[in-house]
C-alpha positions in Angstrom: 110.1 56.6 70.5 109.8 54.6 73.7 111.6 55.2 76.8 113.0 51.5 76.6 114.8 52.7 73.2 116.5 55.6 74.6 118.6 53.5 77.7 121.7 52.1 77.0 121.8 48.7 79.3 124.1 49.0 82.3 125.7 45.5 83.3 126.1 45.2 87.2 125.3 43.1 90.1 127.6 44.2 92.8 126.1 45.9 95.5 127.6 49.0 95.6 127.1 49.3 91.9 123.2 48.5 92.5 123.2 50.9 95.2 124.3 53.3 92.5 121.7 52.7 90.2 118.6 52.9 93.1 120.0 56.5 93.7 119.6 57.5 90.0 116.1 56.1 90.2 115.2 58.4 93.2 117.1 61.4 91.9 116.2 61.6 88.1 112.7 62.4 88.5 113.3 65.6 89.9 114.7 68.5 88.0 117.1 69.2 90.3 121.0 69.4 89.4 123.0 66.2 90.0 126.9 65.8 90.4 128.6 62.2 89.2 132.0 62.3 90.4 133.6 58.8 89.5 137.1 57.8 88.2 138.0 58.1 84.5 136.3 55.3 82.5 134.1 54.5 85.2 130.4 55.2 83.4 129.7 58.3 84.3 128.5 59.6 81.1 126.3 56.4 81.0 125.0 57.2 84.6 123.6 60.7 83.7 121.9 59.8 80.7 120.2 57.4 82.9 119.3 60.6 85.0 118.1 62.4 81.9 116.1 59.5 80.1 114.6 58.4 84.0 113.1 61.8 84.1 109.8 63.6 82.6 112.7 65.6 80.4 113.7 61.5 78.4 111.8 62.9 75.1 113.4 66.6 75.1 116.8 67.4 74.1 119.9 65.8 75.9 123.4 67.6 75.3 126.5 66.4 76.0 129.6 68.3 76.5 133.4 67.9 77.8 134.5 70.7 79.5 137.6 70.2 79.2 137.6 69.9 75.3 138.4 73.6 74.4 140.1 76.0 76.0 138.1 79.1 77.9 137.3 81.3 74.6 136.1 78.9 72.6 134.6 77.1 75.8 132.3 80.1 76.4 131.2 80.3 73.2 130.3 77.0 72.8 128.1 77.0 75.9 126.7 80.5 75.7 126.8 81.0 72.3 127.8 84.4 70.6 126.4 86.6 68.3 127.9 88.4 65.0 130.9 90.3 65.4 131.7 89.3 68.8 135.1 88.0 68.0 137.1 87.7 65.3 135.7 85.0 62.5 132.3 85.5 64.5 130.9 85.6 61.5 127.0 85.3 62.3 125.4 84.4 65.4 126.1 81.1 66.9 123.2 78.9 69.7 124.9 77.4 72.3 124.9 74.4 74.1 122.8 75.7 76.9 120.3 77.1 74.3 120.0 73.8 72.5 119.3 72.1 75.6 116.6 73.9 76.3 113.2 72.6 78.1 115.9 69.6 78.3 119.1 68.3 79.9 122.8 69.1 79.6 125.3 67.0 80.5 129.0 68.6 81.3 131.8 66.3 81.5 134.9 67.5 83.8 133.4 70.5 85.3 136.8 71.3 87.3 138.7 72.1 84.2 136.2 75.5 83.4 138.0 78.6 84.8 136.7 80.4 87.6 135.4 83.1 85.1 132.9 80.7 83.6 131.9 78.8 86.7 130.7 82.3 87.5 128.3 82.3 84.2 127.7 78.8 84.9 126.2 80.1 88.5 123.7 82.1 86.9 122.3 79.9 84.8 121.8 77.3 87.4 120.6 80.1 89.9 118.1 82.0 87.6 118.2 80.1 84.1 119.6 82.7 82.2 123.1 84.6 80.8 124.3 86.3 77.5 125.4 84.9 74.5 129.4 86.2 74.0 129.4 90.1 72.6 125.9 90.7 73.9 124.3 92.2 76.6 121.0 90.6 75.7 119.8 88.2 78.2 118.7 84.5 77.2 116.3 82.6 79.2 116.2 78.8 79.6 114.8 76.0 81.5 116.9 73.1 82.1 118.4 70.4 83.9 122.1 70.7 84.4 123.8 67.2 85.2 127.8 67.4 86.0 130.7 65.0 85.9 134.4 65.4 87.8 137.4 62.7 88.5 138.6 64.5 91.1 137.8 66.0 94.6 135.7 69.2 93.8 135.4 69.9 97.5 138.6 70.0 98.4 139.5 72.3 95.0 136.8 74.5 96.3 138.8 74.7 99.8 142.1 75.7 97.8 139.9 78.4 95.6 140.1 76.6 92.4 136.3 75.9 92.2 133.6 78.5 93.6 132.1 76.9 96.6 128.6 78.4 95.9 128.2 76.8 92.6 129.3 73.1 94.1 126.5 74.1 96.5 124.2 74.8 93.9 125.3 71.6 91.8 125.4 68.9 94.5 122.0 68.5 95.4 122.4 65.1 95.3 125.8 63.8 94.3 126.3 60.1 92.7 129.6 58.8 93.4 130.5 55.8 91.1 132.7 53.2 92.2 135.9 52.2 90.0 135.5 48.2 88.9 138.2 47.3 91.4 135.8 47.8 93.8 133.1 45.9 92.2 135.1 42.9 90.8 132.0 40.6 90.7 130.9 42.4 87.5 133.9 41.9 85.6 133.4 38.6 84.5 129.5 40.1 83.1 131.0 42.9 81.7 134.0 40.8 80.4 131.6 38.2 78.5 129.4 41.3 77.0 132.5 43.0 75.8 133.6 39.8 74.4 130.3 38.9 72.5 130.0 42.2 70.8 133.2 42.1 69.1 133.2 38.3 68.0 129.6 39.6 66.6 131.8 42.4 64.9 134.4 39.8 63.6 131.5 38.1 62.2 132.0 34.9 64.3 129.2 32.7 65.4 129.9 32.5 68.9 132.5 33.3 71.6 133.6 30.3 73.2 134.6 31.9 76.6 137.7 32.2 78.6 140.2 30.3 80.3 140.5 29.5 83.7 143.6 31.7 83.3 142.2 34.4 81.8 139.5 35.0 84.3 142.0 35.2 87.3 144.1 37.6 85.4 140.9 39.5 85.1 140.2 39.7 88.2 143.6 40.2 89.7 144.2 43.0 87.5 143.9 46.6 89.3 141.9 47.8 86.1 143.4 51.9 86.5 141.2 53.0 83.5 138.1 51.1 84.8 135.3 49.8 82.3 136.7 51.5 79.3 140.0 49.7 79.8 138.5 46.2 80.0 136.5 46.8 77.1 139.8 47.4 74.8 141.3 44.8 77.1 139.0 42.5 76.1 137.8 43.3 72.4 141.5 43.1 71.8 142.1 39.9 73.1 139.3 38.1 71.1 140.2 40.0 68.2 143.9 38.5 68.4 142.3 35.0 68.8 143.6 32.2 66.6 142.6 29.5 67.9 139.5 27.4 66.8 138.0 27.0 70.0 138.0 30.9 70.1 138.9 30.6 73.6 140.7 33.5 75.1 143.7 31.7 76.8 145.9 34.8 78.1 145.2 38.4 78.6 147.9 41.3 77.4 147.0 44.6 79.7 149.4 46.8 77.9 149.4 47.1 74.0 152.3 48.8 74.1 154.4 46.0 75.8 157.1 44.8 74.1 161.2 43.6 74.7 162.1 46.7 71.9 159.9 49.2 73.8 162.4 52.5 74.3 163.5 52.6 77.8 164.3 56.2 77.3 160.8 57.3 76.2 159.3 58.5 79.9 162.2 60.7 80.2 161.7 62.3 76.9 158.4 64.0 77.7 158.3 67.5 78.1 158.8 68.2 81.8 159.4 65.2 82.8 161.8 65.0 86.2 165.0 63.5 86.1 165.2 60.2 88.1 166.7 60.6 91.6 169.9 59.4 92.3 171.1 57.6 95.6 173.6 59.3 97.6 177.0 58.4 96.7 177.6 57.0 99.7 174.9 54.5 100.0 175.3 51.0 99.1 172.9 49.1 96.9 170.5 46.7 98.9 171.5 43.2 99.2 168.7 40.7 98.5 170.2 37.8 99.8 174.3 36.7 100.6 176.0 34.8 98.3 176.3 31.0 99.1 179.2 29.0 100.1 181.2 27.9 97.2 181.6 26.1 95.3 177.9 25.5 93.6 176.1 25.1 90.3 176.2 28.5 89.1 173.3 27.9 86.7 171.3 26.2 89.2 171.7 28.9 91.7 171.1 31.8 89.5 167.9 29.9 88.8 166.4 29.9 92.0 167.3 33.3 92.8 165.5 34.4 89.8 162.4 32.1 91.0 162.4 33.5 94.3 162.5 37.0 93.0 159.5 36.1 90.7 157.5 34.5 93.6 158.2 37.8 95.6 157.2 40.2 93.2 154.3 38.5 92.3 153.3 38.3 96.0 154.2 42.6 96.5 152.3 42.9 93.2 149.2 40.9 94.4 149.8 38.7 91.7 149.0 41.2 89.2 151.7 40.2 86.6 152.0 43.9 85.0 152.6 44.8 88.5 154.7 42.7 89.4 156.9 43.3 86.4 157.2 46.8 87.3 158.1 46.1 90.8 161.0 43.9 89.1 161.5 46.9 86.3 161.3 44.5 83.5 158.5 44.5 80.8 155.6 42.4 80.7 156.6 40.3 78.0 160.3 40.0 79.7 158.6 39.1 82.8 156.0 36.7 81.3 159.0 34.6 79.6 160.5 34.2 82.7 157.5 32.9 84.7 157.3 30.1 81.5 161.0 29.7 81.7 160.2 28.6 85.3 156.9 26.9 84.7 155.5 29.7 87.2 152.4 30.3 85.5 150.0 27.7 87.2 150.6 30.2 90.0 148.6 33.1 88.3 
């Protein structure tokens, strides 16, 4: 096995993203802890893998684990292992993730979800390379590199007493902050093309013909709250749904749940959802426009009013159609239908 066989390609040409890759290249050869900070779906796991595979440990174990996946007791057992009889159901001794990563690297995602008690045990691993399995007083020694990740402000959590400051100090030998996709828009066409070609191959198609200008504008104007992961889902869904012979993506659907039949009360039914706050009884609804002088052509007046509303929503939503639909409390499909009705799609 060669090093190039282990590295997943990371696409990006934006200056801020290239700076991240450069920072990774500098810190990777050291055996120091690294923190990777970024929004969900921004590629933290790919960056972590790059840190490991560009280090001298690249041929050694690389263990990945999401700290938010389990409750405190199970998380402790998964990370540190346990001995037989340590708790009900512990029939035999189990090796934890830290032992599995010995002489290699371990990537712990969503570190902020770890309890303060487990953070204390983790600090000992980082400081001294030792710990005890659950139910044992015997010290286990390991030699590993820890790569942590979070999608929250860890210093703010530390100031609030929800994350150990001494652990944060030890983990942050260097911090790699991954920019969200909306801050590296020049990478969107490159990534979209890659995902579209991959989906075309998966579907057994000979080639992918590309995106229409309107589809490209939609991809570039969207805010991408789910970042690269969301972009992949959106593009692959668009390619999968293609029916035209040219195999060109003509339009983009960002919300797969969008439908005129979507239950409107769903959000209020969620557990713990706060009821909407009603305006005071004395407060009059805002007037958007004065009633024009009568007599008038009612249908033409309504059409003019709706057109101005649509244009205003697009402008306020920075021409993000999904956001504009939310501003008018419409579904995405309802909003698109009105754009088509008034022939406003050319203004995307």
